[in-house]
C-alpha positions in Angstrom: -27.8 114.2 88.6 -26.4 114.7 92.0 -24.9 111.8 93.8 -27.1 110.4 96.6 -25.5 110.5 100.0 -25.1 107.1 101.7 -27.1 108.4 104.7 -30.1 109.2 102.5 -29.9 105.7 100.9 -29.8 104.0 104.3 -32.7 106.0 105.7 -34.7 105.5 102.5 -34.2 101.8 102.4 -34.9 101.4 106.1 -38.2 103.4 105.9 -39.3 101.5 102.8 -38.5 98.1 104.3 -40.1 99.0 107.6 -43.3 100.0 105.6 -43.2 96.8 103.5 -42.6 94.4 106.4 -45.3 96.1 108.5 -47.8 96.1 105.6 -47.3 92.4 105.0 -47.5 91.6 108.7 -50.7 93.5 109.1 -52.2 92.2 105.9 -53.2 89.1 107.7 -55.5 91.1 109.9 -57.5 92.7 107.1 -61.2 91.6 106.9 -62.3 92.5 103.4 -66.0 92.3 104.4 -65.5 94.9 107.1 -62.2 96.7 106.3 -63.0 99.7 108.6 -64.1 97.6 111.6 -60.7 98.0 113.3 -57.6 100.1 112.7 -56.0 97.7 110.3 -56.9 99.9 107.3 -55.3 102.9 108.9 -52.2 101.0 110.0 -51.8 99.7 106.5 -52.2 103.2 105.1 -49.4 104.4 107.3 -47.2 101.5 106.1 -47.9 102.5 102.5 -46.9 106.0 103.3 -43.6 104.7 104.6 -43.0 102.7 101.3 -43.8 105.8 99.2 -41.5 108.0 101.3 -38.7 105.6 101.1 -38.9 105.0 97.3 -39.3 108.7 96.4 -36.4 109.7 98.7 -34.3 107.3 96.6 -35.5 109.2 93.6 -34.5 112.6 95.2 -37.9 114.0 95.8 -37.8 116.7 98.6 -41.4 116.2 99.7 -40.6 112.5 100.4 -37.9 113.6 102.9 -40.5 115.6 104.8 -43.0 112.8 104.5 -40.5 110.4 106.1 -39.9 112.8 108.9 -43.6 113.2 109.4 -44.0 109.5 109.4 -41.5 108.9 112.2 -42.9 111.9 114.0 -46.3 110.3 113.9 -44.8 107.2 115.5 -43.3 109.3 118.3 -46.7 110.7 119.1 -48.4 107.3 118.9 -45.7 105.7 121.0 -46.1 108.3 123.7 -49.3 106.3 124.7 -47.3 103.1 124.9 -44.3 102.1 127.0 -41.5 104.6 127.8 -39.0 102.3 126.0 -41.0 102.4 122.8 -41.4 106.2 123.1 -37.6 106.6 123.7 -36.7 104.5 120.7 -39.0 106.4 118.4 -37.6 109.7 119.7 -34.0 108.5 119.0 -35.0 107.4 115.5 -36.6 110.7 114.8 -33.5 112.5 115.9 -31.3 110.3 113.8 -33.5 110.6 110.7 -33.7 114.4 111.2 -29.9 114.6 111.5 -29.3 112.5 108.4 -32.0 114.0 106.2 -31.5 117.6 107.1 -27.7 117.8 106.9 -26.1 119.8 104.1 -25.3 116.8 101.8 -28.9 115.6 102.0 -30.3 119.0 101.5 -28.2 119.5 98.4 -29.3 116.1 97.0 -32.9 116.9 97.5 -32.6 120.3 95.8 
């Protein structure tokens, strides 16, 4: 098995932790009698996607790398409707994630 680059480990753990923390945080908002009444179900689903992407990137799955990039890209789009600071932070995170996950060592690991 190929050795996992530290950059992939860091991004994977960061994405998985962000998903887990967000999932637990938004879990308090879930109304089981009316789960689709607000956006809590969809927010939780996006958090689960982050957890899945983080865990499977650690396992070397190439599709998970693209899922993580799509996840942060989704946040860029959503944050465009919020403050300029939030949008800028997500843009910077997308650039960092893309740089770390698309470099040669990461590409070789995911092959």
